[in-house]
N, C-alpha and C positions, 0 to 999 in steps of 0.2 A: 285824261284817262291813261295815258300812256303810263305817266308817273304812278298810277295806283298799281298798274299791270307790272310795272317793273319792280314796285316796292312788293307785290305779291309774289312774283317770282323769287326776288331775293330771300324772302321770308320762307318760301317752301324749300328753297336750296339748303337755307341755314337749318331749318326743322330736319330736313334728309341728313344732313352734315352732323348734326346734333345727335340724331338717332343712331347713326353709324358709329359715331364715337361712343355713346352709351353702351351699345352692343359690344364693341370692342373693350371696352372698360369690364364690362360683365365676364367676357371672356377670359380676360387676363385675370381677374378677381378669382374666377373658377379654377383656372390653371395654376394660380399661386395656392390655392386651398389644396389642390391635388399635391403638390410639390411639398407642402408642409406635412401633409399627412403622410407622403411617401417618407420624408425626412424622419418623422416621428417612428414611423416603423423600422426604419434602419437604425436609428439609435437604440430603438428596443433589441433589435437583433444584435447589436454590437454588444450590448449588455449581458444577453444571453451568452453569446459565443465567449465574452471574458469569463463569465462565471463558469462555463464548460471548460476553459483553457485553464483556469485555476484548479478547478476539481481534476483534471487530467494531471497537472503538474504535480498536484498532491498524490494522487495514486502512483505516478511514476517515482515520487521521492519514498514511498512507501513500499514500492517493488525493488527499488534499490536497495533500500534497507533489509528488506526480506531477502533478498538475492545475498547480499553481505552475510546475513546471519546463517543462510543455507550453506554458504561455502565455508563459513566456520565450523557449522555442524558437520560437514562432510570431510573437512580437514582433520578434525578431532576423532571422528569416527574411524577414518583411515589410520590415524596414529594409534588408537586402541586396538584396532584390527593387526596392526602391524606388531604391536607389544604382545597381543595374544599368540600370533603365529611365532613370535621370537620364543616366547615362554615354551610353548609347546616343543618347537624344535629343540630347545634346551633340555626338555624333560625327555625327549626321545634320546637325546645324545647323553644323557644323564648327568648333565653339568647343573641342572637346576637345584639349588640349595633352598630355596624359598618353600615355605608351608603353604599348602592350599588353604588353610584355615585363617590366613591373615586377611584383614580388609584393606583395602586400598582407599587412600584419598588423594586425588588428583585435581587437576585444573579441567573445568569444562570448556566448551567453546566460547562461552560468555564470561570467562574469567570468575566464575562461580565456584566454591568448593563442591567438589563432587564425591558424595559418599557412595560407596559401592559394597555390596554384600558378594564375596568370592563363593562360587559354588563349590562344594567340597570335591566332587568328582571331575567335573567339567573343566575348571580353570577360567570359566567365563566369568565377567564381572556384570551384575545388574545393577542398575541405578535405584536408589531409594530416595523418597520424598525427603527435602531437608528437615521437615516437621518430624519424620519418624526417627531421625538421627537423635534427636532430644528425647526420645520416649524411652521408657524402660519397660520391659516385658518380663513378668514375674518367671515365665517358664524358658526363658532365653538362655540363663545359666545352665540349667538341667540338660537342655538341648545340646549346647556347647559341649559339655562335659560328656554326655553320651557319645557324641559324635567323635570326640578325641579318642575315647576309648575304642570305638569300631575301628577307626584309621590306624590306632596304635601309637598314636603321638602323645 
């Protein structure tokens, strides 16, 4: 009987040990699933952050381009303002020999032809659409002639 009792004790211990190992295995498998799930979430977050980074870099490049364009426009506008001020100063001093009715063609900040109409009295230049530069207006010659007669030129 002691042999049978010993055999039963060993069997019970082995079953208990087996149950403990199965429980530990289940815990480890559950932990592995949680870690894998967390890893997938982190990978998705990385992809989302990379997309945000790319969009931000794109916006930065666009902003740099816009800034450069704006700087060019400001430089060009300052040049135009300086030319107008110089022209007015020369007119005041009486050294201006140019006519106010002459159209100016210059360079815009984007290296494009800049067509301007000169105002008869103010000396200011107003930009016109490049498409307008190629259109002919039937009454334009009559208006120009009338303006020349009024100004005495």
